C-alpha positions, 0 to 999 in steps of 0.5 A, a space after each residue: 161282911 158275911 162269914 163263910 167257912 167249909 164244913 163236913 156234910 151233915 148226917 144223912 137225915 139233914 143231908 136229905 133235907 138240904 138236897 130236897 131244898 136244892 132239888 132244882 140243882 139236881 135237875 132243872 124243873 125237877 120236883 120232889 115226890 118222896 123226900 125219904 124213900 128208904 129204898 132197899 138198894 139205897 135210893 134216898 129221894 125220888 123226884 120227877 122231871 118236867 115230863 113226869 119221868 122218874 129221877 132216883 137220888 142216892 146219897 152216897 155215905 159209904 164206898 163211892 167206888 160202888 156207884 156203877 154197881 149200885 146203878 144196876 141194883 137200882 134199875 133191877 129194884 125198879 124193874 122188880 117193883 115197877 107196878 107198885 112204884 107207879 101206883 105209889 107215885 103216879 098221883 104225884 105226877 110221876 108217869 114214866 119209869 122205863 128210863 129213870 135218871 139215876 143221880 148219885 150225890 157224894 163229896 167227891 168221885 174218883 176219876 176211875 168212877 167218872 170213867 166207869 160211869 161215862 162208859 155206861 151207855 145203857 143207863 142214864 147216870 148223873 154224878 153230883 159233887 156236894 159241899 156244905 158251907 156255913 154262911 154266918 153259921 147257917 148251912 148251905 149246900 153247894 151241888 156241882 154236876 160232874 162232867 162225864 167223858 163223852 161216849 157214844 150213846 149207842 153201843 157198838 153192837 147196835 151200830 153194827 146192826 143198823 144196816 141190817 135193820 135198815 135193809 142194808 141200805 141208807 135212804 136219802 132221808 137218813 143221809 141228812 143225819 151226820 152223827 153215826 150214833 143218831 142214824 142208828 137211833 133213827 134206824 131203831 125208831 123206824 124199826 120200832 114203828 114199822 113193827 107196830 102194824 104191817 099196814 103202817 106206811 112211810 113216805 118222804 115228803 119235802 124232807 119230812 118222813 110221814 108214818 101213816 096207818 090207813 090215812 091216819 097220821 101216826 108220826 112225822 120225823 124231821 132230821 138235822 145233822 145231830 138229831 131228829 125230831 118226832 111229832 105224833 098225830 096227837 095235836 097236844 103232844 109236844 115234838 120230841 128231839 131225839 139225840 140219845 137212848 133216853 129221848 129215843 125211848 120217849 119218842 117211841 113210847 109217845 108213838 106207841 101210846 098214840 097208836 094204842 089210843 087210836 086203836 082203842 077208839 077205832 075198836 069202840 067205834 067198830 063195836 069191838 069187832 075189829 072193823 065192819 069188814 072184818 078184813 084179814 089185816 085187822 087185829 082180832 079181839 084177842 090181839 087187841 086185848 093182849 096189846 092193851 094188857 101189855 101197854 096198860 102195865 106201863 100207864 099209871 093210874 089205870 089199875 082196875 080200869 
């Protein structure tokens, strides 16, 4: 019969090793890219999910009540060091740092911390309770994700602005979405896509919304009661189901990335002069350069290209 007994969590270095060995319990399919990050704000481990998005793991060894504050400190640190961060880890498959998942690991979380984190709609946080067991004298780490109180994924202020962004009316297409917060997410998505280029048209065909640019399919959107699904014109890109802020950002990034790539291809095909007819609606060479400059900052592995 195996002997099992509880034990205090080990010292930080050993705890990091145990957490890294249990990376799949932190995030299913997650991969370690830096097992000893030593971030200035307390980030201990850097991981990436199956889509290449950043996961920052903070092993709490002091006041757990500071978790909400530390979350914003981590985001500020990442924003200030984003370019260096992407250069350091893009070779390990980390390709997105705009909406990182922040994971805090501690022996326990007071109910006040859980309530505070549950109300943080502008940041994605996961609380993980850790316990160490000795099984026949060998350490084994148990990790349990703390359930957060369900809150709206979109702030009340944004919900109030949704009718304004949508021209004051709700289309029949949007009526298929029963969740108010998801309807707001859709409004923000449509506003973001429309803002890319004045020539982009949108049309509802058989319950699917098509965004097109001069005959090129930019994206299609299908709705369900609790989410909407975005597919870009890129045949190798998997559809993205949008139901919260993080998935909305992924969907918008995918559409923008496809839009920029197609714009580059057309620019090269036109000899870089913005089109053979030089129409007034074409972006100028300077506008293309500015768009590339802005977007390239968010694409790793392009430095010096």
